[in-house]
N, C-alpha and C positions, 0 to 999 in steps of 0.2 A: 766781423767779430768771430773769433775762433769758437769751436764747439765747447771747449773747456771754459772759456771766459763767459760764454752765453749761459752755460749751466750754473756757473757761480753766481751770475747776476740774477738768474731765475730763483735760485735757492735763497739768495739774500732778499729778493722781493717777496717770496712766500713767507719768510721769517718776519719781515717788516709788516706784512698784512696781519699776521697773527698778533704781533705787538700792538698794532693799531686797534685790533679787536679787543685786546685786553685793556688798552687805554680807554676805549669807549665804554667798556664794562665798568671800569673803575670810576669814570666820570659820571656815569648814570647812577652808580651807588652813592657817590657823594651828593648828587642832586636830590636823590630820594631821602637821604639821611638829614639833609638840611631843610627839606620842605614838608616833611611829615614825621610821624612818630612810628613809622614802620620798622625802624632799626637804625643804628648808627654805623659809621664806617668801622669803628672798633669791633662791633659785633660781627660785621661781615668778615673782617680779618680772622676773628676767632673761629667763625664758622668754617672757613676754608681748611682748617687743620683736620677736620673730619674726613675720613677716607671716602665716604659716600659722596660728600659734596665735591671733593677733589675729582672723583671719577666723573661726576656729572659735568663739571666744568671742562674737564679734558674732552669729554664727548662733544660738548658745545664747540670747542676749538677745532676738533676734527671735522665736525659738520660744517663749520664756517669755511674751512679749507676746501672741503669737497664741493661746496656750493660755488666758491670762486673758481675752482677748476672747471666745473660744469658749464659756467658762463664764459669759458675761453679767455679768462683774464690773464693767463700766462702764455697765451699764444702770441705770435708776432702781430703787432698792430702797426707795422711800418706803413702799410697802405691805407689803414682805416683812419677815419676822421676823429678828432678829439671828442666831438659830440656823440658819436657812436660808442666810443669807449666809455664815456661818462654815463651813457644810458645803460650799458651793460653793468657797470658798477652799481648804479641805482637799483637795477633789477636784482642783482646778486645780494646786495645789502638788505633789500626788502625781504627776500626769501630767507636769508640767514636770520634776520630779526624775527620773522614769523616762526621759524623752527625754535628759536630761543623762547618765544612766548608759549609754544606748545609744550616744551620741556618744563617751563615754570608752572603751567597748569597741571600737567601730569604729576609732577613731584611736589606740587603745592609750595612753591617757593614764593612766600608772601612779599619778599623784597621787590620782586619784579612787578611793579605797578605800571599804570599808564604813563606816568612821568618817566619811569625808568626806560620803558620801551622807546618813548619819543626821544629822550636824550641819547640813548644808545644808538638808535637808528640814524639820527642826525649826525652825531659825532663820528661814527664809524664810516658813514657814507662820505662825508666831507673830507675826512682824513685820508681815506683811500683815494678819492679823486685828486686831492692835493698831491699825494705821493706820485700818482701817474703823471700829473702835469709837470712836476719837477723832473721826473725821469725822462719824459719826452723832451723837455727843454735841454737837459744835459746831453742826451743823445743827439739832438739836432746840432748843438754846438760842436760836438765831436765830429759829426759828419761834414759840417760846413768847413772844418779844418782839414778835410781830406782823409779822414780815418773812418773805419767801420763802413766802408762803401761796398756796394754789391754791383758787380758787372752784369749787365742785362743785354741779351741778344734778342732782338725782335724779329720773328719770322713772319714775313708778310709786309707789303708796302701799300696796303689800301688805306682808305681814309681813317678808319678806326685805329689802325696801327700808328699813323702819323699823329692823330689826336692824343693817343696815349703817350707817345714820346714827348709831345709838347707839354703835357701835364707834368711829366716826370722832370723835365728841364725847368719848368716854372716853380717847382717845389724842391730845391736842392737839399732841404732839411731831411727829406726822405732817405737820402744816402744812396741813390741809384745812379749809376754811370752807364750810359748806353754805349756799347762797343760797336754797334752797327746793326744793319738790317740784312736779312737774307730773303731772297725771292727768286722766282724764275721770270723769264721774259713774258710780259703781258701788256695789254693796251694802255694800262694806267701807269706804266713805269716812267714815262716821260714826265708826267705830272709830279711823280714822286721826286724825280731828280731836281725839280725846281724848289723843293722844300728846304734844301740845304743839308739834308741828311745824306749819309753815304751808304752805298750798297756794299756790304763786306764780302759777300759771296753769293753764288746762286745755290739752288737747292741741291744740285748734284755734288757740289763741293762742300756742302754744309758739314758732313761727318769729319772731313779733314780739318776744317776750320775749328770745330768744337774740340778736337783732340789737341790742337796746338795753341788754343787761346784760353785765357783765364775767364771762365764764364760761371757765374753763380746761379743765374736764373735765365730761363728761356720763356719768352712770351709768344705764344702761338696765336697769330692773327690771320692765319690763312682761311680762305673760304673752305671749310671742312667738307662740305658736300661734294664740291668739284675736285678737291685735292685730298681726298680721304687717305689715299695710299701714302702720300708724302707726310701727312699729319701723323699717321700711325708709325712710320719709320722714325720720325723725329721724337715721338713719345718714347719709343723703345731706346733710342740713343740717350735721351735724358735719364731714363731709368738705369741703363747700364753704367752711365758715368756718374750717377748720383747727383744730377743737376735738377734743381727745382724747376718745374714747368707750370706755367700759368696759361690757362685757356680762356679766351674770350667767350662770352655767352654766344653760342652758335646762332640763336634765333633773334637776339637783340629785342627781347620782349620788354615793353615799357612798364606795365603794371605788375607783371609776374616776377617772382623771385626764384632763385635757383639754389639748390644745396646738393652736395655730394653725398651719396649713400652707397652702402654695400649690401647686397642680398646674396647670401650663401656664396661669398667669394667673388661675386660679379659686381664690379663698381659701375655705377651709372649716375647721371645727373638728373635730378628731379626739378621740373619747372612747376611752380604752384602759385596760385593767387594768394597773397598774404591773407590769412584768416585769423580768427580769434582763438589761437592755439597756444601751446606752451603753458607755463605756470600762470600767466595772467588770465588765460582762457579757463583754467581750472578754478581760479579765484572767482571769475565771473560766474561760472556755473554754480559754485557754492553759494554765492550771494543771491543768485536767482532763486535757489531752493529756500534759503533761510528767509529772505524778504517775502517771497510769495506765501509761504506757510504762515508767517507772522501776520501779513495783511489779511489772509483768509480767516484767521482766528479773530483778529481785531474787528473786522467788518462783517463778521457772521450775522449780527442782527440786521445790518443793511441788506445783506444777501437774502435773508429770510423774508424781510418785509417786501423787497422787490419781487421775489418769487410769488408772494401772496397777492400783490397788486396785479401782476400779469395774469394770474389764474382767475382773479375775480372779475377783471375788466374786459377780458376777451377770451374767446374759445381757443383751445389749442394748447400745445406744450409750453412749459416755462422756458425751456432752452431752445435756441436755434443752432442746429449743427450743420456745418457746411464743409465740403471738401476744399482744402486750400493747399497751396504748394509751399513746402518748407525747404529745409536744407538740401541743396543740390536737386531741387524739384521733387523731393519725396512728398507724396500726398498724405495728408492727415486730416482728422476731423477737428475743426476749430469750434470752441464753445462760446456762445454769446447768449445773453438774455434776449428773448424774442421781442422785437420792437415793431414787427409788422404783422399783418393778417396772415393766417395760416397758409393761404394759397399764393403768397407773394411771389414765389419763384415761378409759378405757372403764369402769372400775370405780367411778367417782365416785358413781354412783347408789346403790351398795351401802353407802356410808359417809356419805352426805349427812346422814342423821339424827343423826350424831355431831358435827356442827359445833359448836364451842365458842365462837365469836365472834358478836357481834351484827351486824346489817346484812347486806348482800349478799355480803360476803366469806366465804370458806370456809377454815377452818383447824382442824386437829385436832392436839393435842399428841402423842398416841400413835397416830398414823395407822398402821393395819395394813399399808398399802401401802409404808411406808418400809423400805428395806433396812438391814442392820446397819451397813454403812459410811455409808450415807446419814444415819443418825441422828447419827453423829459429825460429819459434814460440816455438817449443819444447826446442831448445837449450837455449833460453832466458826465458822459462817458462811463456811467455805471454799467451800461450794457456790455462793456469790455471786461469787467471784473472776472467772469468765469474763465477767461483765458489764462488766469493764474494757474488753473489746473493743467493747461497745456504746458506752462512753464515748468511746473513740478515734474511732469512726465518727460520733459526733455525735448519736446517738440518745438517749443518756443523759448525765447529769452525775454527778460524785462525790457531790454533795449535791443533793437535790431530793425531791419527793414520790415514793413508790414507784410504779413502773408496775404497773397492775392488769390482770389478764386480761380479755378481752372479756366473759366470762360474768359477772364481778363488776360491771363497769360497767353492764351491762344491768339490774342490780338497783337502780341509783341512783334515788331518789325525789324528790330536791330539787336544783334547779338550782344553788344556791349551792355545793353540793359539787363541781360540775363545774369551778369556777374553778381547782381544783388542776391542771387540764390546760393552763393558760395559760402554764406554764413547762416546761422540759425535765425529765423525771423523773430520779430519782437512785438511787444505791445505798444511801445512808443519809440520814436526815432527823430531824426532831424526834421522829417516831414511834419510830424505832429506839432513841433514847437515853432514852425515857420509858416503856419497858416493852413495846414491840412488841405482840404478840398479847394481852397482859394488859389492854390498855385498850380501851374500847368504840369501835365504829366511828365514832359521832358525834364523839367526842373526837379520834379519829385525823384525821378530816377538818378539824376546827377547828385542829389542830396544823399541818396542811399549809398552811392559809390564813394562819395566824400566821407561818409561815416566809416565805411570799410577801410579806406586808405589811411584815415587818420585815427583809427580806433585806439583807445586806451581806457583803462578803468576810470580815469578822471573824466574822460569824455562821457562815459556812461553815467557817472554821477551828475555831471552838469546837465545832461539831457533829462534825467529823472527829476532834478530840482526844477528845471524850467518847464517841465510838463505840468506841474501843479498849477501855476498861474494860467497856463494855456487852457487847461481843462476848466478852471473856474470862470474864465472869460468866455469859454465856449467858442473860441475863434476857429472858423473854418469847419465847424462840426456839420456833418451831413449824414 
């Protein structure tokens, strides 16, 4: 597709998205006017005549457009999956709807009710998704007929290069046509020749081949560490000729993700373990603060009664403060209601042989150091409530891997287990709702990584809801 045609398509798509947003707004207005007495459609149309309201609506349109741009919805999605694009649309529509809600609160737009937000979010999300599905289908039809194709040269003949070529051939709707491979003599070249693909040229003849052949993209699949000089020359060639270059992940990391960044004019690729960042992470943090403060206020009588019972029934402080490992192994003081005798930490050597769990952690169901009140507090998890202060301070989250004592961490034997520290620790997680102390240490660590890899706001909500019956049953408490 030519640059002019692509620009026209993008502009048409942007205009369509704004029209779909207006459609969702109008549909939500109709829904509100027919389900409540907050205003009719006629009143809404009359309201739009006012300059102030017109400017507010124009600002909402602009914000919607900026949000869609920020989520890369107008970038090329030729190689991306439908599911990934749909997820980006869902995120963008959610952020755009949230901004609309903020505008409604700030300017006191009474028409924007819960029904309005629900209808607007649903209709705009589904309509935008439908538009992308139709667009993808149309483009795939065009490409299957031999139009809008991009010629690709793959530099490298290793296993990853061949696997990439086969995936391209298996999905002709992507619109890629492989013009050949380029590589130098190496031990695996004979295996490559048996794949059925052709070697267009060697690396020394590559500049001549690129000058004389129609190439839209170059996929660099060379082992960069051993052939860094060749890779650099090819990158410069692509830059000079204005050819798109794609680079395979050099390290082929399984759980880490990569993104391109620029620091003061110096481009580099960042490998990172997916964390709870971006706008969902900001929402998670906001919910942590709001919910924690609300629970502290609502349960203030329970906290005061608990503190009084601890003070009356045993000597020592009300709170137990212990050093734990948090985000990226930062140490912080975790707060709990004291459930043991004062010198419990000093007496750990006396009961260490009674440990009932595997791995480096230390737990005893009937620990002799626990006080009578402490046993009840642990059974009901009331002893964990002061950790809401840690959540407010930003040291913990409501949901996340449990923060471990320094002593337990020093017993870790496998590095993959330490990835649990790449996110903020929490009061509850998958471990709590799956039996707590009754499950083996190895499975506990696997559950923490499963939470990190599959994290979403919905997963947090599910864990919080399932934590309530788990606490009431006292399953696995120790």
